[in-house]
C-alpha positions in Angstrom: 156.8 123.5 29.8 153.9 124.1 31.8 154.1 124.2 35.6 153.9 120.9 37.2 152.3 119.8 40.5 155.2 119.4 42.9 153.2 117.0 45.2 154.1 113.4 45.1 151.2 111.5 43.4 151.7 108.5 45.7 151.5 110.7 48.8 148.3 112.3 47.5 146.9 108.8 47.0 147.7 107.9 50.5 146.0 111.0 51.8 142.8 110.1 49.9 142.9 106.5 51.2 143.5 107.7 54.8 140.3 109.7 54.6 138.2 107.2 52.6 138.9 104.1 54.7 137.6 105.6 58.1 134.6 107.0 56.2 133.8 103.6 54.7 134.3 101.9 58.1 131.9 104.5 59.7 129.3 103.8 57.0 129.6 100.1 57.6 129.3 100.6 61.3 126.1 102.6 60.9 124.7 99.9 58.6 125.6 97.2 61.2 124.0 99.2 64.0 120.8 99.7 62.0 120.7 96.0 61.4 121.2 95.1 65.1 118.7 97.7 66.2 116.1 96.3 63.8 116.1 93.1 65.9 114.7 95.1 68.9 111.8 96.7 67.0 108.3 95.5 68.1 107.0 92.6 66.1 104.6 93.4 63.2 101.2 94.5 64.5 102.6 95.7 67.8 102.5 99.3 68.9 105.8 101.2 68.9 106.5 102.4 72.5 108.9 104.7 74.2 110.4 103.9 77.6 110.3 105.4 80.1 107.0 107.3 79.5 106.3 110.8 80.8 104.9 111.2 84.3 101.5 109.5 84.5 98.4 111.7 84.4 97.4 111.0 88.0 94.5 113.5 88.0 92.5 111.0 85.9 93.2 108.2 88.5 91.0 109.7 91.2 89.0 106.6 92.1 85.7 108.1 90.8 83.8 107.5 87.6 83.0 110.4 85.4 79.3 111.3 85.8 78.9 111.6 82.0 79.1 107.9 81.5 75.7 107.4 83.2 73.9 110.2 81.4 70.6 109.5 79.6 72.2 110.3 76.2 74.9 107.8 76.8 72.5 105.1 78.0 70.2 105.6 75.0 72.9 105.2 72.4 75.0 102.4 74.0 75.3 99.6 71.5 73.7 96.2 72.4 75.7 94.1 70.0 72.8 93.3 67.8 73.2 96.2 65.4 73.5 95.3 61.7 76.5 97.6 61.4 78.2 97.3 64.8 81.2 99.4 63.8 79.0 102.4 62.9 76.9 102.0 66.0 80.0 102.0 68.1 81.3 105.1 66.4 78.1 106.9 67.0 78.2 105.9 70.7 81.7 107.1 71.1 80.8 110.5 69.6 78.0 110.8 72.2 80.2 109.5 75.1 83.1 111.9 74.3 81.0 114.8 73.0 82.9 118.1 73.5 85.9 116.4 75.0 89.3 117.2 73.4 91.6 115.7 76.1 92.7 112.3 74.8 93.4 111.1 78.4 89.9 112.0 79.4 88.5 110.2 76.4 90.2 107.0 77.5 88.9 107.5 81.0 85.4 108.0 79.8 85.7 104.7 77.8 87.3 103.0 80.7 84.6 104.1 83.1 81.7 103.0 80.9 83.2 99.6 80.4 84.0 99.1 84.1 80.5 100.2 85.1 78.6 98.4 82.3 80.4 95.1 81.8 80.2 92.4 84.4 83.0 89.9 84.9 81.9 86.6 83.6 82.9 84.3 86.5 81.2 81.3 84.9 83.1 81.7 81.6 86.4 82.1 83.5 86.0 78.6 85.0 85.7 77.0 81.6 88.6 75.2 80.0 88.1 77.2 76.7 87.1 80.8 76.9 84.5 81.8 74.2 82.3 84.8 73.4 84.9 87.6 73.8 84.1 89.3 70.5 82.6 92.8 70.6 79.1 91.7 69.6 78.8 89.0 72.3 80.3 91.2 75.0 78.0 94.1 74.2 75.0 91.8 73.9 75.6 89.8 77.2 77.2 92.7 79.0 79.7 90.1 80.4 83.4 89.5 79.7 86.7 88.1 80.9 90.0 89.9 80.3 90.1 89.3 76.5 86.6 90.8 76.1 87.3 93.8 78.3 90.6 94.6 76.5 89.1 94.1 73.0 86.2 96.4 73.8 88.5 99.1 75.2 90.7 98.8 72.1 87.8 99.2 69.7 86.2 102.1 71.6 89.5 103.9 71.9 90.2 103.5 68.2 86.8 105.0 67.5 87.8 107.9 69.7 91.0 108.4 67.7 93.4 106.9 70.3 95.9 104.4 69.2 95.8 101.1 71.2 97.2 97.6 71.2 96.2 94.4 73.0 98.9 93.3 75.4 99.1 89.5 76.0 101.0 88.3 79.0 100.6 86.8 82.4 99.6 88.2 85.8 99.9 87.2 89.5 96.7 87.2 91.4 96.5 88.7 94.9 94.8 85.5 96.0 97.1 83.4 98.2 96.2 80.0 96.7 97.8 81.2 93.4 100.9 82.5 95.1 103.2 80.7 92.7 101.0 80.9 89.6 101.1 83.0 86.5 97.7 83.4 84.9 97.3 84.2 81.2 95.8 87.7 80.8 95.1 90.5 78.3 95.3 94.2 78.9 95.9 97.4 76.9 98.6 99.8 76.0 97.4 103.2 74.6 99.5 105.8 72.9 98.9 109.5 73.6 101.0 112.4 72.4 103.7 109.9 71.4 103.9 108.2 74.7 102.7 104.8 75.9 100.5 104.1 78.9 99.1 101.0 80.5 95.4 100.3 81.1 93.8 97.2 82.6 90.1 97.7 82.7 89.4 94.1 83.9 91.2 94.7 87.1 89.4 98.1 87.5 86.0 96.6 86.9 86.1 93.7 89.4 88.0 92.7 92.5 88.5 89.3 94.0 86.6 88.6 97.2 87.0 85.1 98.7 88.1 83.7 95.4 85.4 85.2 93.3 85.3 88.4 91.1 82.9 91.0 92.4 82.1 94.1 90.4 84.0 97.0 92.0 85.0 100.2 90.2 88.6 101.5 90.5 91.1 103.7 88.6 94.1 101.9 90.0 95.0 100.3 86.6 94.1 103.4 84.5 97.4 104.8 83.1 99.1 102.9 85.9 102.8 103.7 86.1 105.1 100.9 84.8 107.0 101.0 88.2 103.7 99.8 89.8 102.4 97.5 87.1 105.8 95.6 87.2 104.7 93.8 90.4 101.6 92.2 88.9 101.8 92.2 85.1 104.4 90.4 82.9 103.8 91.0 79.1 105.0 88.6 76.5 106.8 91.5 74.7 109.5 92.9 77.0 109.1 96.4 75.4 105.6 96.6 76.8 106.8 96.6 80.4 107.8 100.2 79.6 110.8 99.8 81.9 114.3 100.9 81.1 115.5 97.5 82.2 112.8 94.9 81.5 112.6 91.9 83.9 112.6 88.3 83.1 110.2 85.8 84.7 112.6 84.9 87.4 113.0 88.5 88.5 109.3 89.1 88.2 108.5 86.2 90.5 111.1 87.1 93.1 109.3 90.3 93.9 106.5 90.7 96.5 103.1 91.2 94.9 102.2 94.8 95.3 99.0 96.1 93.7 98.6 99.6 92.3 95.9 100.0 95.1 98.9 100.0 97.6 100.2 103.1 95.9 96.9 104.8 95.2 96.1 104.5 98.9 99.3 106.3 99.7 101.0 103.4 101.4 104.8 102.9 101.6 106.9 100.2 103.2 109.2 101.5 106.0 110.9 98.3 106.9 110.5 94.7 107.8 112.0 94.1 111.2 114.1 91.2 109.8 116.3 93.8 108.1 115.8 92.2 104.7 115.0 94.3 101.7 111.3 95.2 101.6 111.4 94.5 97.9 112.2 90.8 98.4 109.4 88.4 97.7 110.5 86.0 100.5 111.7 87.1 104.0 113.5 84.7 106.4 112.1 84.7 109.9 111.9 82.9 113.2 108.7 83.0 115.2 107.5 86.6 114.5 108.1 88.8 111.5 107.3 92.5 111.6 106.5 94.9 108.7 106.1 98.6 109.2 104.1 100.7 106.8 103.3 104.4 106.5 99.8 105.3 105.5 97.5 108.3 105.4 95.8 109.2 108.6 92.4 108.0 107.3 93.6 104.6 106.1 93.0 101.3 107.9 95.3 98.3 107.6 95.1 94.7 108.6 97.2 91.5 108.0 96.7 87.8 107.4 98.8 84.7 107.4 98.1 81.8 105.1 99.1 78.2 104.4 100.3 77.3 100.9 96.9 76.0 100.0 95.3 79.4 100.8 93.8 78.5 104.1 94.1 81.4 106.6 95.6 80.8 110.0 93.3 82.5 112.5 94.8 85.2 114.8 98.3 84.7 113.3 98.6 88.4 112.3 97.9 91.6 114.2 98.0 95.2 113.1 99.1 97.9 115.6 98.5 101.5 114.8 101.6 103.1 116.3 100.7 106.7 115.2 98.4 108.5 112.8 100.6 107.5 109.9 102.6 104.4 111.0 101.4 100.8 111.3 103.2 97.7 112.5 101.9 94.4 111.3 103.2 91.3 113.0 103.0 87.8 111.6 103.5 84.7 113.8 104.4 81.6 111.9 103.2 78.4 113.6 106.2 76.2 112.5 109.1 75.9 110.1 108.4 76.1 106.4 107.0 78.5 103.8 104.0 80.7 104.6 102.2 83.5 102.8 101.6 86.9 104.4 99.1 89.5 103.2 98.5 93.2 103.9 94.9 94.5 103.6 93.9 98.1 103.4 90.7 100.1 103.2 89.7 103.6 102.4 87.8 105.6 105.1 84.3 104.5 104.0 85.2 100.8 104.0 84.9 98.5 107.0 87.9 97.2 108.8 87.3 93.6 107.8 89.8 91.6 105.7 86.9 90.0 103.9 85.9 93.4 102.4 89.2 95.2 102.5 91.5 95.2 99.5 94.5 92.9 99.4 97.4 95.3 98.5 100.6 93.4 99.3 101.6 89.7 99.5 105.0 88.2 100.3 106.3 84.9 101.7 107.9 84.0 104.9 110.5 81.2 105.1 110.5 80.2 108.8 113.3 78.5 110.6 111.2 78.2 113.8 107.6 78.7 114.8 105.8 80.8 117.4 104.8 78.5 120.3 101.3 80.0 121.0 98.2 78.9 119.1 96.3 81.1 118.5 99.3 83.3 118.1 97.9 86.7 119.1 95.0 88.0 121.2 91.7 88.5 119.4 91.3 92.2 118.4 88.0 94.0 118.4 86.8 96.8 116.0 88.0 99.5 118.3 91.6 98.3 118.2 93.5 100.2 115.6 90.9 102.9 115.0 92.5 105.3 117.5 96.1 106.3 116.5 98.8 105.5 119.0 96.8 102.8 120.8 98.3 99.4 120.7 99.4 96.3 122.8 102.9 96.0 123.9 102.6 92.8 126.1 101.7 90.0 126.3 101.6 89.3 122.6 100.8 85.6 123.0 97.2 84.7 122.3 96.9 82.1 125.0 97.7 82.7 128.7 98.2 80.0 131.3 96.0 80.3 134.4 98.1 81.0 137.4 101.0 82.3 135.5 102.5 85.7 136.2 102.1 88.2 133.4 102.9 91.9 132.9 100.3 93.7 130.8 101.5 96.8 129.0 99.1 98.8 126.8 99.6 102.2 125.0 96.5 104.4 124.9 95.4 108.0 125.4 92.2 106.8 127.1 91.6 107.8 130.7 91.2 104.3 132.0 92.0 100.7 131.1 91.2 97.5 132.9 91.2 93.7 132.6 87.7 92.1 132.7 86.7 88.4 133.3 83.3 87.3 134.3 82.0 90.1 136.7 85.6 90.9 137.9 87.4 94.1 137.2 91.2 94.6 137.4 92.3 98.3 136.7 95.6 98.9 134.9 97.8 101.6 136.4 98.4 104.7 134.3 102.2 105.1 134.5 102.3 107.9 131.9 99.9 110.1 129.8 99.6 107.3 127.2 100.7 104.1 128.9 99.1 101.5 131.2 100.7 98.7 133.1 99.7 95.9 135.5 101.7 92.9 136.8 99.2 90.2 137.9 98.5 86.5 138.1 96.3 85.3 135.3 92.9 84.3 136.8 91.3 80.9 136.3 88.8 81.7 133.6 88.1 81.0 129.9 88.8 84.4 128.5 90.5 87.6 129.7 89.6 91.0 128.1 91.3 94.3 128.0 88.9 97.3 127.9 89.3 101.1 127.8 87.1 104.0 129.0 87.1 107.7 128.6 84.7 108.4 131.5 85.4 105.5 134.0 81.9 104.1 133.6 81.5 102.8 130.1 84.3 100.3 129.1 84.8 99.1 125.5 86.7 95.9 124.8 89.7 96.1 122.5 91.5 92.7 123.1 90.8 89.2 124.3 93.1 86.4 125.4 92.2 82.7 125.7 93.1 81.3 129.2 94.0 77.6 129.7 
């Protein structure tokens, strides 16, 4: 007889099964996972994205247009939308616009800059019930567009430059107060460079809202804007296009304050609201006065505003104190109980300190359980107030003083002299420390009382004014 296998056939069979069953289960598990994961892939026609993206290329977001976009060669080849073969004309134009440029980020910036400088926001079209004329030919012929036209043009030009793009449909919150609770339909772009996705909104970089109307104003705030900044203003229909590890739903989106990328590009940061609530809450509870402290670069100028729900501003209900070269305190005095909207405005050095021309960079709401008794709430501030670091009013904060009442005036300033002025009268404040003035006095019977400062004791400049009743 030949030699026989001494192993038990049944035991060998069990060993085979004990190995095969886990293998089969593992294969089934992989197939199941692949099926589940397929549910989260972008819909057909959408751009595949990775989240989170690499650090954003901030050097392209310098607030300045590339000088190449206004060159004679670019101007002479720019398509007008009447070419028989618009696609070929656009391709030739892109070759001229991006000539010699190999950096894909810079190619997108050149395209972004040309659109922002060449296409005007179509305010009249935006007011229509149905938006028309946002195709490439019409936009290039009229040199006007709303968001859809801006985004389509950037997509077409980027594709001609070899950069993969997609139109992102969604909704945005406007910095305007009247639309505080509104979500407006909007279109922007997502570009893919070196396997990573970046957000671009050329509409917001081409125009800014001033007193309810779009005014052409160049910016790079929304060029390759970090998702952590865009999340405060833009809510795409496709969650993946938020480029966040944990996408937000509409409720979470609306519960935030509205913070524009301009807030971050200006180098601002929230230190704290005096109420102790989280600065990332869209609504703060307050009683009378709410304070917000913000750090800013030494050359930035800040201001505040308080508004009713219909968008009407309450005059002298916000005041901005420059506590130091890099620290501001903005106070808001709510007139009564209810819901109010607070704004922070900011300006670059070359811009005027005027909330009508400064950029709105932050909006949040105040739920008031009590109101501030004085109306107007705060003294009137002059242009000089807030221009010198470490110069601000301590008391009295109320905007209206009662004639004959006793008041203690306290003002922080490095000026040599400070005084109260009314009519031809002059009441000097006492300098109690190198940067502090005080005076306890009876409020005179007059219409207005001014506080002025001087460096030489002869020329006084007004910084504050109180109404007297």
